[in-house]
C-alpha positions in Angstrom: -11.8 203.9 339.3 -10.5 207.0 341.2 -7.4 208.4 342.7 -7.9 208.6 346.6 -4.8 209.1 349.1 -2.3 208.1 346.4 -4.0 205.0 345.4 -6.3 203.5 342.7 -9.6 202.9 344.1 -12.9 201.8 342.7 -16.0 203.3 344.2 -16.9 201.4 347.7 -19.4 198.5 347.1 -22.2 198.0 349.6 -21.5 194.2 349.4 -17.9 195.3 350.5 -17.7 193.6 353.9 -14.3 195.7 354.8 -15.9 198.9 353.6 -19.2 198.1 355.6 -17.2 197.4 358.9 -14.7 200.5 358.5 -18.0 202.7 358.0 -19.4 201.2 361.4 -22.4 199.5 359.2 -21.5 196.1 359.9 -20.1 194.5 363.3 -17.0 192.8 363.7 -14.3 192.4 366.4 -12.2 195.5 365.9 -8.6 195.0 367.0 -7.1 198.2 366.1 -8.0 201.2 363.9 -5.7 204.1 362.7 -6.7 206.9 360.5 -5.9 204.8 357.5 -6.2 201.1 358.4 -8.2 198.7 360.3 -7.8 195.4 361.9 -10.6 192.8 362.9 -11.0 189.4 363.7 -11.6 187.0 360.6 -15.0 185.7 361.6 -14.1 182.2 360.5 -10.3 182.0 361.6 -7.6 179.5 360.7 -6.4 179.6 364.2 -8.3 181.9 367.1 -7.1 185.4 366.9 -6.5 185.3 362.9 -7.0 189.1 362.0 -7.5 190.7 358.8 -5.8 194.4 358.4 -7.1 196.4 355.5 -6.8 200.0 354.2 -9.8 202.3 355.3 -10.3 203.4 351.9 -11.3 201.2 349.0 -8.7 199.6 347.0 -9.0 196.1 345.7 -5.7 194.5 345.3 -2.2 194.9 346.2 -1.1 196.1 342.8 -3.4 199.1 343.0 -2.5 200.7 346.4 0.4 203.2 346.3 3.5 202.8 348.3 2.5 205.8 350.5 -1.1 204.3 351.3 0.4 200.7 352.2 3.0 201.9 354.5 0.4 202.5 357.5 -1.5 199.1 356.3 1.8 197.1 356.7 2.8 199.1 359.9 -0.5 197.7 361.7 0.3 194.3 360.4 3.6 194.2 362.0 2.0 195.7 365.4 -0.7 192.7 365.0 1.9 190.0 364.2 4.1 191.2 367.6 0.6 191.6 369.7 -0.2 187.9 368.7 3.0 186.8 370.6 2.4 188.8 373.6 -1.5 188.5 373.7 -1.9 185.0 372.5 1.0 183.0 373.2 2.0 182.5 369.5 5.6 181.7 368.6 5.2 183.8 365.7 2.4 184.3 362.7 1.9 183.8 359.0 1.1 187.0 357.2 -0.4 186.4 353.5 -2.4 188.7 350.9 -4.5 187.1 348.4 -4.8 188.9 345.0 -7.9 188.2 343.0 -7.6 184.5 343.0 -8.9 183.2 346.3 -9.7 187.0 347.4 -13.1 186.4 349.0 -13.5 190.1 349.7 -12.9 192.6 347.0 -11.1 194.9 349.1 -7.2 194.6 349.8 -6.6 192.7 353.2 -3.8 191.1 354.8 -4.2 188.0 356.9 -2.4 187.6 360.0 -2.6 184.5 361.5 -0.9 183.4 365.1 1.4 180.5 364.5 3.2 177.6 366.8 5.1 175.1 366.0 3.1 171.8 365.4 0.0 173.5 365.1 -1.0 171.7 362.2 -1.1 174.0 359.4 0.4 172.8 356.2 0.8 174.3 352.9 -2.0 176.6 351.8 -4.8 174.5 353.0 -6.4 176.7 355.6 -9.1 174.5 357.7 -11.5 177.1 359.1 -13.2 177.0 362.6 -15.9 178.9 364.4 -15.7 181.2 367.6 -17.9 179.8 370.7 -20.1 182.4 371.9 -18.0 185.1 373.5 -14.9 183.8 372.5 -14.1 186.4 369.7 -14.7 189.3 371.9 -12.2 187.9 374.4 -9.5 187.3 371.6 -10.0 190.5 370.4 -9.8 192.1 373.7 -6.5 190.2 374.4 -5.3 191.6 371.0 -6.4 195.1 372.0 -4.7 195.4 375.3 -1.4 194.1 373.7 -1.5 197.0 371.0 -2.2 199.6 373.8 0.8 198.4 375.7 
């Protein structure tokens, strides 16, 4: 491990999807990007518009990131959550972080899931769905537009 931007990090792994997306080596529907964080659509969303927000530098879990490095990530989480209401007509959002257990990508990421009353999401069972052709791009555009407003 090494220290980078005030956070304990491990060397980026070529299998780390988030590092590959951040480097531009893997395509994703990018919703927003700052100098320290990236937001992109989950390719298997709980609900359409489900976005992952992650630090650009490689860090695996929430306990490993410094408060200074976490702040810009959470600022982007907050902005994406607000954009879901205006862009997607959501009534709110569900925000979650898995640490090690149930963490399918070895890179810290925050799930921001659009929610509406009666949407059927119960407990921690997250049924996944797929986007139809062109649908992910349309959702990403709506979120990007709301984030730029």
